[in-house]
C-alpha positions as CSV (number, residue, x, y, z in Angstrom):
1,M,-17.8,25.4,13.2
2,P,-16.0,22.2,12.2
3,E,-16.3,19.3,14.7
4,L,-14.7,16.0,15.7
5,V,-17.7,13.7,16.0
6,F,-17.5,10.2,17.4
7,F,-20.3,7.8,16.3
8,S,-20.1,4.8,18.6
9,G,-22.0,1.6,19.2
10,T,-21.6,-2.1,19.3
11,M,-20.7,-4.3,16.4
12,D,-23.6,-4.9,14.0
13,C,-25.3,-1.5,14.6
14,G,-24.7,0.1,11.3
15,K,-21.6,2.3,11.9
16,S,-20.0,1.6,8.5
17,T,-23.4,2.0,6.7
18,L,-23.8,5.4,8.2
19,A,-20.3,6.4,7.2
20,L,-21.0,5.4,3.6
21,Q,-24.4,7.3,3.8
22,I,-22.6,10.5,5.0
23,T,-20.2,10.1,2.1
24,H,-23.0,9.6,-0.4
25,N,-25.0,12.6,0.8
26,R,-22.0,15.0,0.8
27,S,-20.8,13.7,-2.5
28,A,-24.2,14.5,-4.0
29,R,-23.7,18.1,-2.9
30,G,-20.3,18.3,-4.6
31,L,-18.2,17.8,-1.5
32,Q,-15.2,15.6,-1.5
33,G,-14.1,13.6,1.5
34,V,-11.0,11.6,2.5
35,I,-11.9,8.2,4.0
36,F,-9.6,6.5,6.4
37,T,-10.0,3.0,7.8
38,R,-8.1,0.3,9.6
39,Q,-8.5,-3.5,9.5
40,D,-11.9,-3.5,7.7
41,R,-13.5,-6.9,7.2
42,A,-13.2,-6.4,3.4
43,G,-9.4,-6.1,3.5
44,E,-6.8,-3.3,3.4
45,G,-7.9,0.1,2.0
46,K,-11.6,-0.7,2.1
47,L,-14.6,0.7,3.9
48,S,-17.4,-1.9,3.8
49,S,-20.9,-2.4,5.2
50,R,-22.6,-5.7,6.0
51,L,-25.3,-4.6,3.6
52,G,-22.8,-5.2,0.8
53,L,-21.7,-1.7,0.2
54,V,-18.0,-1.0,-0.2
55,T,-15.7,1.9,-1.2
56,E,-12.0,2.6,-1.4
57,A,-10.3,4.1,1.6
58,V,-6.8,5.0,2.9
59,E,-5.5,2.3,5.2
60,V,-4.1,3.8,8.5
61,T,-0.8,2.2,9.5
62,D,0.9,2.2,12.9
63,A,3.4,4.8,11.7
64,M,1.0,7.1,9.8
65,D,0.6,10.7,10.9
66,V,-3.0,11.3,9.7
67,Y,-2.6,15.1,9.9
68,A,0.6,15.1,7.9
69,H,-0.9,12.8,5.4
70,L,-3.8,15.2,4.7
71,V,-1.5,18.2,4.6
72,A,0.7,16.4,2.0
73,E,-2.4,15.6,-0.1
74,L,-3.7,19.2,0.0
75,S,-0.2,20.5,-0.8
76,K,-0.2,18.4,-4.0
77,G,-3.5,20.0,-5.1
78,G,-5.8,17.4,-3.5
79,K,-9.2,18.4,-2.2
80,A,-10.8,17.6,1.2
81,D,-14.0,19.1,2.5
82,Y,-14.4,16.6,5.3
83,V,-12.9,13.4,6.8
84,I,-14.4,10.0,7.5
85,V,-12.6,7.5,9.8
86,D,-14.0,4.1,10.2
87,E,-12.8,1.4,12.7
88,A,-11.5,4.4,14.7
89,Q,-11.1,2.2,17.8
90,F,-8.0,0.7,16.2
91,L,-6.2,4.0,15.9
92,A,-3.5,4.9,18.4
93,P,-4.3,7.8,20.9
94,E,-1.8,10.0,19.2
95,Q,-3.6,9.5,15.9
96,I,-6.8,10.7,17.5
97,D,-4.9,13.8,18.6
98,Q,-4.0,14.3,14.9
99,L,-7.6,14.1,13.9
100,A,-8.4,16.8,16.5
101,R,-5.7,18.9,14.9
102,V,-7.3,18.3,11.4
103,V,-10.4,19.9,12.8
104,D,-8.7,22.8,14.6
105,D,-5.9,23.7,12.2
106,L,-7.4,22.7,8.8
107,G,-11.0,23.5,9.6
108,L,-12.4,20.2,8.4
109,D,-15.2,18.1,10.0
110,V,-14.0,14.7,11.1
111,F,-16.6,11.9,11.5
112,A,-15.1,9.0,13.4
113,F,-16.9,5.7,13.7
114,G,-16.0,2.9,16.1
115,I,-16.9,0.5,18.9
116,T,-16.1,1.7,22.4
117,T,-15.2,-1.4,24.3
118,D,-13.5,-4.7,23.4
119,F,-14.6,-8.2,24.1
120,R,-13.5,-7.9,27.7
121,T,-15.6,-4.7,28.2
122,K,-12.4,-2.6,28.3
123,L,-12.1,0.7,26.4
124,F,-10.1,0.6,23.2
125,P,-7.3,3.3,23.6
126,G,-8.5,5.0,20.4
127,S,-12.1,5.1,21.6
128,Q,-11.0,6.4,25.0
129,R,-9.1,9.3,23.4
130,L,-12.1,10.1,21.2
131,I,-14.3,10.3,24.2
132,E,-11.8,12.6,25.8
133,L,-11.4,14.9,22.7
134,A,-14.6,14.7,20.6
135,D,-16.8,17.8,20.3
136,R,-19.8,15.5,20.1
137,I,-20.4,11.8,20.8
138,E,-23.4,10.2,19.0
139,Q,-24.8,6.8,19.9
140,L,-26.0,4.9,16.8
141,Q,-29.8,4.8,16.6
142,V,-30.0,1.3,15.0
143,E,-29.9,-1.0,18.0
144,A,-28.2,-4.3,17.7
145,L,-30.0,-7.1,19.5
146,C,-28.8,-9.8,21.7
147,W,-30.0,-13.3,20.9
148,C,-32.5,-12.9,23.7
149,G,-34.1,-9.9,22.0
150,A,-32.8,-7.3,24.5
151,R,-30.6,-4.4,23.4
152,A,-27.1,-5.5,22.8
153,T,-24.5,-3.4,24.7
154,H,-21.4,-5.6,24.7
155,N,-19.2,-7.2,22.1
156,A,-18.2,-10.9,22.7
157,R,-15.4,-12.8,21.0
158,T,-16.3,-16.4,20.3
159,V,-14.4,-19.5,19.3
160,G,-16.5,-22.5,18.3
161,G,-19.5,-20.6,19.6
162,E,-18.1,-20.3,23.0
163,M,-17.3,-16.9,24.5
164,V,-13.6,-16.2,25.4
165,V,-12.4,-13.4,27.7
166,E,-8.6,-13.7,27.2
167,G,-6.3,-12.9,24.3
168,A,-5.1,-10.0,22.3
169,Q,-7.3,-7.0,22.2
170,V,-7.4,-6.8,18.4
171,V,-8.2,-10.0,16.4
172,V,-9.9,-9.2,13.2
173,G,-13.1,-11.1,12.7
174,D,-16.8,-10.5,12.1
175,V,-20.2,-11.5,13.3
176,N,-21.8,-14.8,12.2
177,R,-18.5,-16.6,11.5
178,P,-18.6,-20.4,11.1
179,E,-18.0,-22.3,14.3
180,G,-14.3,-23.0,14.9
181,E,-13.2,-19.6,13.7
182,V,-12.7,-16.5,15.8
183,G,-15.9,-14.6,15.5
184,Y,-17.9,-11.9,17.4
185,E,-21.4,-11.7,18.8
186,V,-23.2,-8.8,20.4
187,L,-24.8,-9.6,23.7
188,C,-26.8,-7.8,26.4
189,R,-24.9,-7.1,29.6
190,R,-26.6,-10.0,31.5
191,H,-25.7,-12.6,29.0
192,H,-22.2,-11.2,28.5
193,R,-21.6,-11.5,32.3
194,R,-22.9,-15.1,32.1
195,R,-20.8,-15.8,29.0
196,M,-24.0,-17.1,27.3
197,T,-23.8,-16.8,23.6
198,S,-26.6,-17.9,21.2
199,A,-24.9,-21.2,20.7
200,A,-24.6,-21.8,24.4
201,S,-28.2,-20.8,25.0
202,H,-29.4,-23.4,22.5
203,A,-27.1,-26.1,24.0
204,G,-28.5,-25.3,27.4
205,A,-32.2,-25.2,26.4
206,L,-34.4,-27.9,27.9
207,S,-36.0,-30.4,25.5
208,P,-39.8,-30.6,25.7
209,D,-39.3,-34.3,26.5
210,V,-37.7,-33.5,29.9
211,L,-40.2,-30.9,31.0
212,P,-42.3,-31.8,34.1
213,V,-45.6,-33.5,33.2
214,N,-48.6,-32.6,35.2
215,H,-51.0,-35.6,35.3
216,G,-53.6,-33.5,37.1
C-alpha cells in the first residue's frame, strides 16, 4: 500500500542526504520520482545535501496545488512512481493535505523530509499537519550533536553567535554561517533552554590562569 512517510529530525541530521539516497536507489531500479522542495540552501528548484550532492527539483510556491501539479504532469504524459518532498516544514497545511491526496487518489508513495520545530521550539504548521496525517513517522538515525557532545534535539537561530528567540518563523539560513549573519545551530535541550551556543560556551569558559591553585 502507498504511504505518506514523514522523516523528521533536527537540522544537520542528514534528511536531504537520505532523500537523495532514496532517489538514487529507486532510479537504479528504473523508477522515476518527482522531487519537490522549498527554500533549499542551494537556491530555488534545488535539493542539496551538506555533503555536496545536489539535484534539480520543483520549487513549491505559496499558491501551488501539489496534487494538481502532479495530475497535470501525468496528463501530459509524464511519469511518476513516487514523490520526494524536502524542506516539508515550509509547506502550508493545505499542501500537506494535497500530499495525502496524492497517496490516496494517485497511489504514489510520498516521502516528506523536514524539521519538526522552529528555533522557538514551536511546531512548523507543515510539520504539525504531517504528524497528524502521515501513515508513518520516522526519526532520522544519524544523530546531530550539540557542541557539548549530547544528542541535539533543538534548532537554534543565531546572530553573531548569540541565540535569538524572536523574529519571523522562517528565515533561510544554514549551520556554520559566519558570525554576524543569521545562522542556525543544533543544541541539546539543556543548552537551548540556557541559550548557550558553542560561541557562548567558549566565551564563558574559565581560563586556566584563573583556576584555583592548591598550594598543598
